[in-house]
Structure formats: structure tokens, C-alpha cells
MARBA-3410 file (N, C-alpha, C, O; in Angstrom, 1 decimal):
73
14.6,-6.0,-10.0,12.9,-6.0,-9.4,13.1,-7.5,-8.2,13.4,-8.6,-8.7 ~ 12.9,-7.4,-7.2,12.7,-8.9,-6.8,10.9,-8.8,-6.9,10.0,-7.9,-7.0 ~ 10.9,-10.3,-6.7,9.6,-10.8,-6.2,8.0,-9.8,-5.9,6.9,-9.5,-6.3 ~ 9.2,-9.7,-4.8,8.0,-8.7,-3.5,7.6,-7.5,-4.7,6.5,-7.8,-5.1 ~ 8.1,-6.3,-5.3,8.0,-5.6,-6.2,7.0,-5.9,-7.1,5.9,-5.2,-7.2
7.3,-7.1,-7.9,6.4,-7.1,-8.8,4.8,-7.6,-8.0,3.7,-7.3,-8.5 ~ 5.0,-8.3,-6.9,3.9,-8.6,-6.4,2.9,-7.2,-6.1,1.8,-7.0,-6.6 ~ 3.9,-6.3,-5.2,3.4,-5.1,-5.3,2.4,-4.6,-6.0,1.2,-4.6,-5.8 ~ 3.3,-4.2,-7.2,2.3,-3.6,-8.6,1.7,-4.4,-9.5,1.3,-4.1,-10.6 ~ 1.7,-5.9,-8.6,0.1,-6.1,-9.1,-1.1,-6.3,-8.6,-2.1,-6.8,-9.2
-1.0,-5.8,-7.3,-1.8,-5.4,-6.3,-1.9,-4.0,-6.7,-2.9,-3.7,-7.3 ~ -1.3,-3.3,-6.5,-1.4,-1.5,-7.2,-2.6,-1.7,-8.2,-3.8,-1.6,-8.0 ~ -2.0,-2.0,-9.1,-3.0,-2.3,-10.4,-4.1,-2.7,-10.0,-5.1,-1.9,-10.1 ~ -4.3,-3.8,-9.5,-5.5,-4.8,-9.3,-6.3,-3.2,-8.3,-7.0,-2.7,-9.2 ~ -6.4,-2.5,-7.4,-6.6,-1.6,-6.6,-7.0,-0.3,-7.6,-8.1,0.1,-7.8
-5.8,0.0,-8.2,-6.1,1.0,-9.3,-7.3,0.3,-10.0,-8.4,0.9,-9.8 ~ -7.4,-0.6,-10.6,-8.6,-0.8,-11.4,-10.1,-1.2,-10.7,-11.2,-0.9,-11.2 ~ -9.8,-1.6,-9.8,-11.2,-1.4,-8.2,-11.9,-0.4,-8.2,-13.1,-0.3,-8.2 ~ -10.4,0.7,-8.2,-11.1,1.8,-7.6,-11.8,2.4,-6.0,-12.5,3.4,-5.7 ~ -11.2,1.4,-5.5,-11.7,2.0,-3.7,-10.0,1.5,-3.0,-9.1,0.7,-3.1
-10.6,3.2,-2.0,-9.5,3.6,-1.2,-9.9,2.5,-0.3,-9.0,1.7,-0.3 ~ -10.7,2.3,0.4,-11.0,1.4,1.7,-9.6,0.6,1.2,-8.5,0.5,1.7 ~ -10.2,0.0,0.2,-9.1,-1.3,0.4,-7.7,-1.2,0.1,-6.9,-2.0,0.5 ~ -7.4,0.0,-0.8,-5.6,0.5,-0.4,-5.0,1.1,1.3,-3.9,1.1,1.9 ~ -6.2,1.4,1.6,-6.2,1.7,2.9,-6.0,0.7,4.0,-4.9,0.9,4.5
-6.7,-0.3,4.4,-6.7,-1.8,4.5,-5.1,-2.2,3.6,-4.1,-2.5,4.3 ~ -5.2,-2.3,2.6,-3.8,-2.9,2.3,-2.2,-2.4,3.1,-1.2,-3.0,3.4 ~ -3.0,-0.8,3.3,-1.1,-0.1,3.8,-1.4,-0.7,5.2,-0.5,-1.3,5.7 ~ -2.4,-0.6,5.7,-2.1,-1.1,7.4,-1.6,-2.2,7.5,-0.8,-2.4,8.3 ~ -2.0,-3.2,6.7,-1.5,-4.2,6.7,-0.4,-4.8,6.1,-0.2,-6.0,6.1
0.2,-4.1,5.7,1.4,-3.9,5.1,2.1,-3.6,6.1,3.0,-4.4,6.4 ~ 2.0,-2.0,7.1,2.7,-1.3,8.6,2.6,-2.5,9.1,3.7,-2.9,9.3 ~ 1.2,-3.6,9.7,1.6,-4.2,11.0,2.2,-5.4,10.2,2.9,-5.7,11.1 ~ 2.4,-6.2,9.3,3.7,-7.1,9.1,4.5,-6.9,9.2,5.4,-7.8,9.3 ~ 5.2,-5.0,9.1,6.3,-5.1,9.3,7.0,-4.8,10.6,8.2,-4.6,10.9
6.0,-5.0,11.3,6.9,-4.8,13.0,7.5,-5.7,13.0,8.7,-5.4,13.0 ~ 7.0,-7.4,13.2,7.7,-8.4,13.4,9.1,-7.8,12.9,9.9,-7.3,13.6 ~ 9.2,-8.0,11.4,10.3,-7.7,10.5,11.3,-6.9,11.6,12.3,-7.5,12.1 ~ 11.0,-5.5,11.9,11.8,-4.5,12.4,12.6,-5.4,13.9,13.8,-5.5,14.1 ~ 11.4,-5.9,14.6,12.1,-6.8,15.7,12.9,-7.8,15.5,13.7,-8.3,16.3
12.7,-8.3,14.2,13.4,-9.8,14.5,15.2,-9.1,13.4,16.0,-9.9,12.9 ~ 15.3,-7.2,13.3,16.1,-7.0,12.5,16.4,-7.6,11.2,17.5,-7.6,10.8 ~ 15.2,-8.2,10.4,15.0,-8.2,9.1,14.7,-6.8,8.4,13.6,-6.7,7.8 ~ 15.9,-5.6,8.4,15.5,-4.8,7.6,14.8,-4.4,6.2,13.8,-3.7,5.8 ~ 15.6,-5.1,5.7,15.5,-4.8,4.2,14.0,-5.2,3.7,13.5,-4.6,2.7
13.4,-6.2,4.3,12.2,-6.5,3.9,11.2,-5.2,4.9,10.2,-4.6,4.4 ~ 11.4,-5.1,5.8,10.4,-4.3,6.8,10.5,-2.9,6.0,9.5,-2.2,5.7 ~ 11.9,-2.4,5.6,11.4,-0.9,5.5,10.5,-1.2,3.9,9.5,-0.5,3.7 ~ 10.8,-2.0,3.1,10.0,-2.0,1.6,8.5,-2.4,2.0,7.7,-1.9,1.2 ~ 7.9,-3.2,3.2,6.7,-3.1,3.3,6.3,-2.1,3.8,5.1,-2.1,4.0
7.3,-0.9,4.4,6.6,0.6,5.0,6.5,1.1,3.4,5.5,1.4,2.8 ~ 7.3,1.1,3.2,7.2,1.9,1.3,5.8,1.5,0.3,5.2,2.2,-0.5 ~ 5.6,0.0,0.9,4.3,-0.1,0.2,3.2,-0.3,0.7,2.4,-0.9,0.0 ~ 2.9,0.4,2.2,2.1,0.8,2.7,1.7,2.4,2.6,0.8,3.2,2.9 ~ 3.2,2.6,2.0,3.2,4.2,2.2,2.6,4.7,0.9,2.1,5.8,0.8
2.8,3.6,-0.2,2.0,3.5,-1.9,0.8,3.8,-1.5,0.5,5.0,-1.2 ~ -0.1,2.5,-1.3,-1.2,2.2,-0.8,-1.5,3.1,-0.2,-2.2,3.7,-1.0 ~ -1.5,3.9,0.9,-1.8,5.3,1.9,-2.1,6.5,0.5,-3.2,7.1,0.4 ~ -0.7,6.6,-0.6,-1.1,7.6,-1.3,-1.8,7.3,-2.7,-1.9,8.1,-3.6 ~ -2.0,6.2,-2.7,-3.6,5.8,-3.7,-4.9,5.8,-3.2,-5.8,5.8,-4.0
-5.1,5.8,-1.7,-6.0,5.9,-0.6,-6.6,7.4,-1.0,-7.8,7.7,-1.4 ~ -5.2,8.2,-0.9,-5.9,9.4,-0.8,-6.3,10.1,-2.0,-7.4,10.7,-2.1 ~ -5.4,9.9,-3.1,-5.5,10.1,-4.6,-7.4,9.5,-5.0,-8.1,10.2,-5.7 ~ -7.8,8.5,-4.6,-8.7,8.1,-4.9,-9.6,8.9,-3.8,-10.7,8.9,-4.3 ~ -9.6,9.3,-2.9,-10.6,10.5,-1.9,-10.7,11.5,-2.7,-11.8,12.0,-3.0
-9.2,12.1,-3.3,-9.3,13.5,-3.7,-10.1,13.5,-5.2,-10.7,14.2,-6.0 ~ -9.9,12.4,-5.1,-11.0,12.7,-6.9,-12.4,12.1,-7.1,-13.1,12.2,-8.1 ~ -12.7,11.3,-5.8,-13.7,11.1,-5.3,-14.4,12.4,-5.1,-15.5,12.6,-5.7 ~ -13.9,13.3,-4.3,-14.5,14.3,-3.8,-15.1,15.8,-4.7,-16.2,16.4,-4.7 ~ -13.6,15.8,-5.7,-13.8,16.6,-6.8,-14.4,16.5,-7.7,-14.8,17.5,-8.4
-14.6,14.9,-7.7,-15.7,14.7,-8.8,-17.4,15.3,-8.5,-18.2,15.8,-9.4 ~ -17.5,15.0,-7.0,-19.0,15.5,-6.5,-18.9,16.4,-6.0,-19.6,16.7,-5.0 ~ -18.3,17.1,-6.3,-18.5,18.8,-5.7,-18.4,19.5,-6.9,-18.5,20.7,-6.8
END
């Protein structure tokens, strides 16, 4: 496990604790934006990781929205 993976899980746990889908979606967008220059410089391993982290944050935001919607109906 690489240091960026550990940092991802720490941030993911923080977002789970906060239960704020906007923060999770924002982190996903930031990960995708940060991966663009890495792809341009052909640093594929880190860029691919950032896209997977972004997908994880988006999935977390979707799960938060789903459970919020389900609890309020």
C-alpha cells in the first residue's frame, strides 16, 4: 500500500464521518482535475490512481445522496 492510498482512506473516512455528499463530490472533482496534468506529462500510474480516487469519492457522494433521499421519503 502506497502513501497516497493511505491518505485516500484517511480522507475517505473523514468524509464518511462528516456525511456531506458535497464535500465528497468536490474531492472527486479535485482528483480528476489534478490528474489531467499528470496524464499530459505521461505519469500514468499516479494519474490513474487519482481517477480511481475520484470515482471512489463520487461513489461515496452517490451513496450519501441515496441514503438521505431514502430516509426523508
